[in-house]
Residue frames as a rotation matrix with the C-alpha (Angstrom) as fourth column:
MET 1
0.410 0.592 -0.693 1.31
0.822 -0.570 -0.001 -28.71
-0.395 -0.570 -0.721 -38.73
ASP 2
0.138 -0.331 0.933 1.63
0.707 -0.627 -0.327 -25.38
0.694 0.705 0.148 -40.52
PHE 3
-0.781 -0.624 0.019 2.90
0.458 -0.594 -0.662 -22.17
0.424 -0.508 0.750 -38.96
SER 4
-0.469 0.665 0.581 -0.50
-0.564 -0.732 0.383 -20.48
0.680 -0.148 0.719 -38.51
SER 5
0.544 0.655 -0.525 -1.86
-0.037 0.643 0.765 -23.53
0.838 -0.396 0.374 -36.72
LEU 6
-0.117 -0.700 -0.704 1.18
0.835 0.315 -0.452 -23.58
0.538 -0.640 0.548 -34.45
ILE 7
-0.882 -0.200 0.426 0.79
0.024 -0.922 -0.385 -19.90
0.470 -0.330 0.819 -33.61
ARG 8
-0.003 0.974 0.226 -2.92
-0.513 -0.195 0.836 -20.40
0.858 -0.114 0.501 -32.92
HIS 9
0.613 0.225 -0.757 -2.08
0.379 0.757 0.532 -23.04
0.693 -0.613 0.379 -30.32
LEU 10
-0.352 -0.832 -0.429 0.59
0.850 -0.093 -0.518 -20.88
0.391 -0.547 0.740 -28.67
ILE 11
-0.780 0.199 0.593 -1.78
-0.285 -0.957 -0.053 -18.00
0.557 -0.210 0.803 -27.91
PRO 12
-0.865 0.497 -0.071 -4.17
0.289 0.379 -0.879 -18.34
-0.410 -0.781 -0.471 -24.96
ARG 13
-0.621 0.723 0.301 -7.83
0.402 -0.035 0.915 -18.41
0.672 0.690 -0.269 -25.89
GLY 14
0.321 0.946 -0.041 -10.75
0.571 -0.158 0.806 -16.43
0.756 -0.283 -0.591 -24.54
ILE 15
0.942 0.138 0.305 -10.54
-0.152 -0.636 0.757 -14.99
0.298 -0.759 -0.578 -21.05
TRP 16
0.661 -0.744 -0.094 -7.16
0.637 0.490 0.595 -16.65
-0.397 -0.453 0.798 -20.62
LEU 17
0.019 -0.634 0.773 -5.57
0.816 -0.437 -0.379 -14.10
0.578 0.638 0.509 -22.96
LYS 18
0.518 0.241 0.821 -6.76
-0.191 -0.903 0.385 -11.32
0.834 -0.357 -0.421 -20.64
ARG 19
0.986 -0.157 0.058 -5.40
-0.015 0.263 0.965 -13.18
-0.167 -0.952 0.257 -17.63
THR 20
0.377 -0.896 0.233 -2.08
0.926 0.367 -0.085 -13.68
-0.010 0.248 0.969 -19.41
PHE 21
0.004 -0.353 0.935 -1.69
0.407 -0.854 -0.324 -9.97
0.913 0.382 0.141 -20.14
LEU 22
0.762 0.347 0.547 -2.73
-0.325 -0.526 0.786 -9.13
0.560 -0.777 -0.288 -16.60
LEU 23
0.881 -0.469 -0.060 -0.19
0.336 0.532 0.777 -11.48
-0.332 -0.705 0.626 -14.99
LEU 24
0.091 -0.876 0.474 2.56
0.971 -0.029 -0.239 -10.36
0.223 0.482 0.848 -17.37
GLY 25
0.338 0.107 0.935 1.62
0.092 -0.992 0.081 -6.79
0.937 0.059 -0.345 -16.45
PHE 26
0.981 -0.011 0.195 2.25
-0.195 -0.093 0.976 -7.52
0.007 -0.996 -0.093 -12.77
ILE 27
0.499 -0.858 0.125 5.62
0.795 0.510 0.328 -9.05
-0.345 -0.065 0.936 -13.67
PHE 28
0.022 -0.474 0.880 6.47
0.751 -0.573 -0.328 -5.99
0.660 0.668 0.343 -15.77
LEU 29
0.755 0.284 0.591 5.44
-0.147 -0.805 0.575 -3.65
0.639 -0.521 -0.566 -12.94
ASP 30
0.881 -0.473 -0.016 7.85
0.185 0.312 0.932 -5.44
-0.436 -0.824 0.362 -10.61
PHE 31
0.187 -0.835 0.517 10.58
0.980 0.193 -0.043 -5.31
-0.064 0.514 0.855 -13.27
LEU 32
0.244 -0.049 0.969 10.08
0.481 -0.861 -0.164 -1.61
0.842 0.506 -0.187 -14.00
VAL 33
0.899 0.126 0.419 10.01
-0.269 -0.595 0.757 -0.45
0.344 -0.794 -0.502 -10.39
THR 34
0.742 -0.670 0.037 13.02
0.409 0.496 0.766 -2.60
-0.532 -0.553 0.642 -9.50
VAL 35
0.110 -0.723 0.682 15.07
0.973 -0.060 -0.221 -1.33
0.201 0.689 0.697 -12.47
LEU 36
0.382 0.094 0.919 14.23
0.215 -0.977 0.010 2.28
0.899 0.193 -0.393 -11.68
LEU 37
0.765 0.065 0.641 14.94
-0.526 -0.511 0.680 2.12
0.372 -0.857 -0.357 -7.95
CYS 38
0.875 -0.480 0.063 17.60
0.357 0.726 0.588 -0.57
-0.328 -0.492 0.807 -7.53
ARG 39
0.731 -0.662 -0.168 21.10
-0.681 -0.692 -0.240 0.90
0.043 0.289 -0.956 -7.48
THR 40
-0.478 -0.878 0.025 22.98
-0.875 0.473 -0.098 -2.25
0.074 -0.068 -0.995 -6.52
PRO 41
-0.167 0.427 -0.889 22.17
-0.293 0.839 0.458 -5.95
0.941 0.337 -0.015 -6.84
TYR 42
-0.831 -0.224 -0.509 22.56
0.376 0.449 -0.810 -6.31
0.411 -0.865 -0.289 -3.08
ALA 43
-0.784 0.609 0.125 19.42
-0.579 -0.642 -0.502 -4.20
-0.225 -0.466 0.856 -2.59
GLU 44
-0.114 0.746 -0.656 17.30
-0.713 0.399 0.577 -6.90
0.692 0.534 0.486 -4.28
ALA 45
-0.025 0.198 0.980 15.59
-0.938 0.335 -0.092 -9.16
-0.346 -0.921 0.177 -1.74
ASN 46
0.922 0.383 0.062 15.07
-0.330 0.857 -0.396 -12.13
-0.205 0.345 0.916 -4.09
PRO 47
0.167 -0.953 0.254 18.32
-0.328 0.190 0.926 -14.16
-0.930 -0.238 -0.281 -3.97
TYR 48
0.090 -0.105 0.990 17.75
0.771 0.637 -0.003 -15.69
-0.631 0.764 0.138 -7.42
ALA 49
0.858 0.241 0.454 17.12
0.479 -0.695 -0.536 -12.34
0.187 0.678 -0.711 -9.08
ARG 50
0.784 -0.613 -0.101 20.09
-0.430 -0.652 0.624 -10.91
-0.448 -0.446 -0.775 -7.17
SER 51
0.023 -0.820 0.573 22.41
0.188 0.566 0.803 -13.58
-0.982 0.089 0.167 -8.54
PHE 52
0.327 0.150 0.933 21.25
0.938 0.071 -0.340 -12.84
-0.117 0.986 -0.118 -12.11
MET 53
0.985 0.080 0.154 21.75
0.097 -0.990 -0.105 -9.12
0.144 0.118 -0.982 -11.46
GLN 54
0.514 -0.857 0.026 25.26
-0.349 -0.181 0.920 -9.72
-0.784 -0.482 -0.392 -10.13
THR 55
-0.069 -0.540 0.839 26.20
0.540 0.686 0.487 -11.89
-0.839 0.487 0.245 -13.10
TYR 56
-0.143 0.116 0.983 24.66
0.989 -0.020 0.147 -9.95
0.037 0.993 -0.112 -16.00
GLY 57
-0.945 -0.086 0.316 24.07
0.084 -0.996 -0.021 -6.45
0.317 0.007 0.948 -14.65
ILE 58
-0.734 0.678 -0.036 20.98
-0.107 -0.168 -0.980 -4.99
-0.671 -0.715 0.196 -13.04
VAL 59
-0.014 0.804 -0.595 18.78
-0.864 -0.308 -0.397 -4.42
-0.503 0.508 0.699 -16.09
GLN 60
-0.192 -0.112 -0.975 19.94
-0.809 0.581 0.093 -7.38
0.556 0.807 -0.202 -18.19
GLY 61
-0.953 -0.231 -0.196 20.00
-0.079 0.814 -0.576 -9.80
0.292 -0.534 -0.794 -15.27
LEU 62
-0.606 0.791 0.081 16.57
-0.222 -0.070 -0.972 -8.82
-0.764 -0.607 0.218 -14.06
ALA 63
0.053 0.609 -0.791 15.15
-0.976 -0.135 -0.170 -8.94
-0.210 0.781 0.588 -17.59
LEU 64
-0.477 -0.299 -0.826 16.59
-0.543 0.840 0.010 -12.44
0.691 0.454 -0.563 -18.12
PHE 65
-0.991 0.120 0.053 15.32
0.019 0.533 -0.846 -13.60
-0.129 -0.838 -0.531 -14.73
ASP 66
-0.309 0.942 -0.129 11.80
-0.488 -0.273 -0.829 -12.27
-0.817 -0.193 0.544 -15.38
PHE 67
-0.023 0.260 -0.965 11.75
-0.984 0.167 0.068 -13.73
0.179 0.951 0.252 -18.91
LEU 68
-0.730 -0.311 -0.609 12.76
-0.251 0.950 -0.184 -17.17
0.636 0.019 -0.771 -17.64
LEU 69
-0.887 0.456 0.077 10.21
0.006 0.179 -0.984 -16.88
-0.463 -0.872 -0.161 -14.86
ALA 70
-0.189 0.869 -0.458 7.43
-0.768 -0.421 -0.483 -15.91
-0.612 0.260 0.747 -17.29
ILE 71
-0.601 -0.081 -0.795 7.93
-0.704 0.523 0.480 -18.89
0.377 0.848 -0.372 -19.65
PRO 72
-0.907 0.292 -0.303 6.35
0.359 0.912 -0.197 -21.55
0.219 -0.287 -0.932 -17.37
ILE 73
-0.530 0.755 -0.385 3.59
0.059 -0.420 -0.906 -19.15
-0.846 -0.503 0.178 -16.34
TYR 74
-0.275 0.383 -0.882 2.76
-0.909 -0.403 0.109 -18.50
-0.313 0.831 0.459 -19.99
ALA 75
-0.804 -0.071 -0.591 2.88
-0.346 0.864 0.366 -22.24
0.484 0.499 -0.719 -20.71
VAL 76
-0.835 0.532 -0.140 0.42
0.435 0.484 -0.759 -22.98
-0.336 -0.695 -0.636 -17.89
LEU 77
-0.281 0.759 -0.587 -1.98
-0.311 -0.651 -0.693 -20.31
-0.908 -0.012 0.419 -19.17
VAL 78
-0.423 0.088 -0.902 -1.78
-0.904 0.035 0.427 -21.58
0.070 0.995 0.065 -22.76
VAL 79
-0.908 0.063 -0.415 -2.37
0.036 0.997 0.072 -25.19
0.418 0.050 -0.907 -21.74
ASP 80
-0.694 0.684 -0.224 -5.22
0.351 0.050 -0.935 -24.21
-0.629 -0.727 -0.275 -19.41
SER 81
-0.324 0.596 -0.734 -6.89
-0.656 -0.701 -0.280 -22.12
-0.681 0.391 0.619 -22.09
HIS 82
-0.420 0.124 -0.899 -6.95
-0.811 0.394 0.433 -25.06
0.407 0.911 -0.065 -24.48
LEU 83
-0.808 0.033 -0.588 -7.78
0.156 0.975 -0.159 -27.82
0.568 -0.220 -0.793 -21.98
ILE 84
-0.865 0.486 0.124 -10.45
-0.311 -0.326 -0.893 -26.05
-0.393 -0.811 0.433 -19.93
LYS 85
-0.217 0.832 -0.510 -13.10
-0.953 -0.068 0.295 -27.05
0.211 0.550 0.808 -22.48
TYR 86
-0.330 0.041 -0.943 -12.68
-0.128 0.988 0.087 -30.69
0.935 0.149 -0.321 -21.41
THR 87
-0.853 0.017 -0.521 -13.71
0.507 0.254 -0.823 -29.90
0.119 -0.967 -0.226 -17.84
GLN 88
-0.474 0.714 0.516 -17.16
-0.048 -0.606 0.794 -28.49
0.879 0.352 0.321 -18.57
HIS 89
0.471 0.714 -0.519 -18.70
0.466 0.298 0.833 -29.91
0.749 -0.634 -0.193 -15.40
TYR 90
0.438 -0.410 -0.800 -15.85
0.856 -0.082 0.511 -28.60
-0.275 -0.908 0.315 -13.21
ARG 91
0.036 -0.488 0.872 -14.92
0.774 -0.538 -0.333 -25.59
0.632 0.687 0.359 -15.34
THR 92
0.588 0.259 0.767 -16.01
-0.134 -0.903 0.407 -22.91
0.798 -0.342 -0.496 -12.89
LYS 93
0.967 -0.249 0.058 -14.35
-0.008 0.198 0.980 -24.57
-0.256 -0.948 0.190 -9.92
THR 94
0.335 -0.884 0.326 -11.19
0.931 0.363 0.028 -25.13
-0.143 0.294 0.945 -11.96
GLU 95
0.142 -0.252 0.957 -11.07
0.487 -0.824 -0.289 -21.49
0.862 0.507 0.006 -13.01
ILE 96
0.870 0.197 0.452 -11.50
-0.272 -0.574 0.772 -20.37
0.412 -0.795 -0.446 -9.39
VAL 97
0.786 -0.618 0.009 -8.62
0.387 0.503 0.773 -22.55
-0.482 -0.604 0.635 -8.24
ILE 98
0.102 -0.779 0.619 -6.36
0.984 -0.012 -0.178 -21.45
0.146 0.627 0.765 -11.08
ASP 99
0.355 0.085 0.931 -7.24
0.189 -0.982 0.018 -17.77
0.915 0.170 -0.365 -10.59
GLY 100
0.983 0.025 0.182 -6.63
-0.173 -0.213 0.962 -18.06
0.062 -0.977 -0.205 -6.87
ALA 101
0.565 -0.820 0.093 -3.28
0.658 0.515 0.549 -19.77
-0.498 -0.249 0.830 -7.28
LEU 102
-0.053 -0.610 0.791 -1.99
0.930 -0.319 -0.183 -17.55
0.364 0.726 0.584 -10.07
GLY 103
0.565 0.342 0.751 -3.39
0.131 -0.936 0.327 -14.42
0.815 -0.086 -0.573 -8.46
TRP 104
0.979 -0.190 0.073 -1.75
-0.100 -0.134 0.986 -15.09
-0.178 -0.972 -0.150 -5.12
LEU 105
0.460 -0.856 0.235 1.53
0.612 0.498 0.614 -16.58
-0.643 -0.139 0.753 -6.34
ILE 106
-0.213 -0.561 0.800 2.20
0.968 -0.234 0.094 -14.40
0.134 0.795 0.592 -9.37
ALA 107
0.200 0.355 0.913 0.22
0.365 -0.892 0.266 -11.16
0.909 0.280 -0.308 -9.18
GLY 108
0.973 0.229 -0.001 0.37
0.077 -0.322 0.944 -10.85
0.216 -0.919 -0.331 -5.41
ALA 109
0.482 -0.860 -0.167 4.05
0.718 0.280 0.637 -11.73
-0.501 -0.427 0.753 -5.14
HIS 110
-0.294 -0.617 0.730 5.11
0.915 -0.402 0.029 -9.38
0.276 0.676 0.683 -7.94
PHE 111
0.474 0.493 0.729 2.97
0.184 -0.865 0.466 -6.55
0.861 -0.087 -0.501 -6.60
ASN 112
0.943 -0.196 -0.271 4.57
0.277 0.006 0.961 -7.16
-0.186 -0.981 0.059 -3.22
GLY 113
0.087 -0.985 0.146 8.02
0.939 0.130 0.320 -7.02
-0.334 0.109 0.936 -4.84
ALA 114
-0.167 -0.108 0.980 7.27
0.674 -0.738 0.033 -3.81
0.720 0.666 0.196 -6.71
MET 115
0.649 0.533 0.544 5.67
0.006 -0.718 0.696 -2.06
0.761 -0.449 -0.469 -3.76
SER 116
0.660 -0.465 -0.590 8.46
0.744 0.295 0.600 -3.10
-0.105 -0.835 0.541 -1.40
TRP 117
-0.437 -0.830 0.345 10.54
0.868 -0.490 -0.077 -0.36
0.233 0.266 0.935 -3.02
LEU 118
-0.499 0.321 0.805 7.83
0.095 -0.903 0.419 2.27
0.861 0.286 0.420 -2.51
TRP 119
0.324 0.777 0.540 5.80
-0.631 -0.248 0.735 1.33
0.705 -0.579 0.409 0.55
ASP 120
-0.755 -0.656 0.002 7.01
-0.392 0.448 -0.803 0.08
0.526 -0.607 -0.595 3.90
ALA 121
0.262 0.876 0.405 4.03
-0.960 0.196 0.198 -2.12
0.094 -0.441 0.893 4.71
PRO 122
-0.130 -0.284 0.950 4.08
-0.476 0.858 0.191 -5.77
-0.870 -0.427 -0.247 5.83
HIS 123
-0.915 -0.331 -0.230 4.64
-0.361 0.419 0.833 -8.30
-0.179 0.846 -0.503 3.06
LEU 124
-0.680 0.700 0.221 1.29
0.669 0.714 -0.205 -9.98
-0.301 0.008 -0.954 3.63
VAL 125
0.133 0.723 -0.678 -0.59
0.223 -0.688 -0.690 -6.68
-0.966 -0.059 -0.252 3.26
ARG 126
-0.278 -0.305 -0.911 1.14
-0.743 -0.533 0.405 -5.81
-0.609 0.789 -0.079 -0.03
GLN 127
-0.993 -0.114 -0.009 0.64
-0.096 0.792 0.603 -9.31
-0.062 0.599 -0.798 -1.42
THR 128
-0.396 0.917 0.043 -3.04
0.714 0.337 -0.613 -9.34
-0.577 -0.213 -0.789 -0.43
ILE 129
0.155 0.423 -0.893 -3.60
-0.217 -0.867 -0.449 -5.97
-0.964 0.264 -0.042 -2.13
GLY 130
-0.632 -0.447 -0.633 -1.93
-0.715 0.020 0.699 -7.26
-0.300 0.894 -0.332 -5.31
PHE 131
-0.916 0.350 0.194 -4.12
0.373 0.923 0.094 -10.36
-0.146 0.158 -0.977 -5.18
ALA 132
-0.069 0.941 -0.331 -7.25
0.517 -0.250 -0.819 -8.23
-0.853 -0.228 -0.469 -4.70
ILE 133
-0.081 -0.022 -0.996 -6.31
-0.642 -0.764 0.069 -6.01
-0.762 0.645 0.048 -7.65
TYR 134
-0.932 -0.291 -0.216 -5.77
-0.353 0.596 0.721 -9.08
-0.081 0.748 -0.658 -9.82
LEU 135
-0.666 0.731 0.150 -9.15
0.673 0.675 -0.302 -10.55
-0.322 -0.100 -0.941 -8.87
ALA 136
0.023 0.700 -0.714 -10.93
0.137 -0.710 -0.691 -7.23
-0.990 -0.082 -0.113 -9.38
VAL 137
-0.194 -0.163 -0.967 -9.61
-0.849 -0.466 0.249 -6.96
-0.491 0.870 -0.048 -12.94
ALA 138
-0.929 -0.330 -0.167 -9.60
-0.369 0.787 0.495 -10.66
-0.032 0.521 -0.853 -13.86
ILE 139
-0.668 0.729 0.146 -13.15
0.622 0.656 -0.427 -11.50
-0.408 -0.194 -0.892 -12.86
PRO 140
-0.875 0.439 0.205 -15.68
-0.165 -0.667 0.726 -10.03
0.456 0.601 0.656 -15.29
LYS 141
-0.543 0.724 0.425 -19.19
-0.774 -0.235 -0.588 -9.46
-0.325 -0.648 0.688 -14.00
GLN 142
0.606 0.781 -0.149 -20.84
-0.770 0.531 -0.354 -11.97
-0.197 0.329 0.923 -16.33
SER 143
-0.314 -0.848 -0.426 -18.23
-0.871 0.436 -0.226 -14.65
0.377 0.301 -0.876 -15.85
ALA 144
-0.148 0.140 -0.979 -18.08
0.075 0.989 0.130 -18.21
0.986 -0.054 -0.156 -14.74
TYR 145
-0.938 -0.232 -0.257 -17.84
0.270 -0.027 -0.962 -16.95
0.217 -0.972 0.088 -11.16
ALA 146
-0.611 0.786 0.096 -21.21
-0.786 -0.587 -0.192 -15.27
-0.095 -0.193 0.977 -11.46
ARG 147
0.131 0.632 -0.764 -22.68
-0.617 0.655 0.437 -18.52
0.776 0.414 0.476 -12.78
PHE 148
-0.499 -0.413 -0.762 -20.95
0.307 0.738 -0.600 -20.39
0.811 -0.533 -0.241 -9.96
LEU 149
-0.989 0.135 0.056 -22.39
-0.110 -0.435 -0.894 -18.10
-0.096 -0.890 0.445 -7.31
ALA 150
-0.251 0.950 -0.187 -25.83
-0.956 -0.213 0.201 -18.32
0.151 0.229 0.962 -8.91
ALA 151
-0.004 0.200 -0.980 -25.63
-0.220 0.956 0.196 -22.14
0.976 0.216 0.040 -8.88
ILE 152
-0.826 -0.327 -0.459 -24.69
0.368 0.304 -0.879 -22.13
0.427 -0.895 -0.131 -5.20
LYS 153
-0.804 0.577 0.143 -27.58
-0.562 -0.659 -0.500 -19.79
-0.194 -0.482 0.854 -4.45
ARG 154
0.001 0.825 -0.566 -30.00
-0.834 0.313 0.455 -22.08
0.552 0.471 0.688 -6.31
GLU 155
-0.294 -0.187 -0.937 -28.73
0.180 0.952 -0.247 -25.10
0.939 -0.242 -0.247 -4.37
ALA 156
-0.987 -0.129 -0.092 -29.24
0.117 -0.204 -0.972 -23.29
0.107 -0.970 0.216 -1.09
GLU 157
-0.516 0.856 0.040 -32.88
-0.852 -0.508 -0.126 -22.52
-0.088 -0.099 0.991 -1.93
């Protein structure tokens, strides 16, 4: 396997590249707000991130933590982007499940973490808003979701 072929398989394909940048953007938002507003590692609510910050310093520890956290997320998105073509019959339902899970667990949680420094709202409210922002950007109008909703409407008639 040559280098260009390897690189081609390590980059998400199609809409998955957009989703990857979007999720990494939420992670970066959390990183940036935390680095700018966190004065001591003890102010960080995440105990794992706090331990990295105590060991390596605030910026370096948080950067290492977020990088290690992003690796499996990126791997899931790369694998999904290449394997989704084998689920043609269930593709739309699979994309909905994956978008829901990644949107809630990654985008919502990181938006919640970033906004916790700026806005004193309940965790569930902040996470839901992050999830809604992710879905609003991630779902294009002429997407699989539109086809899915059209298929459901046809079945109902």
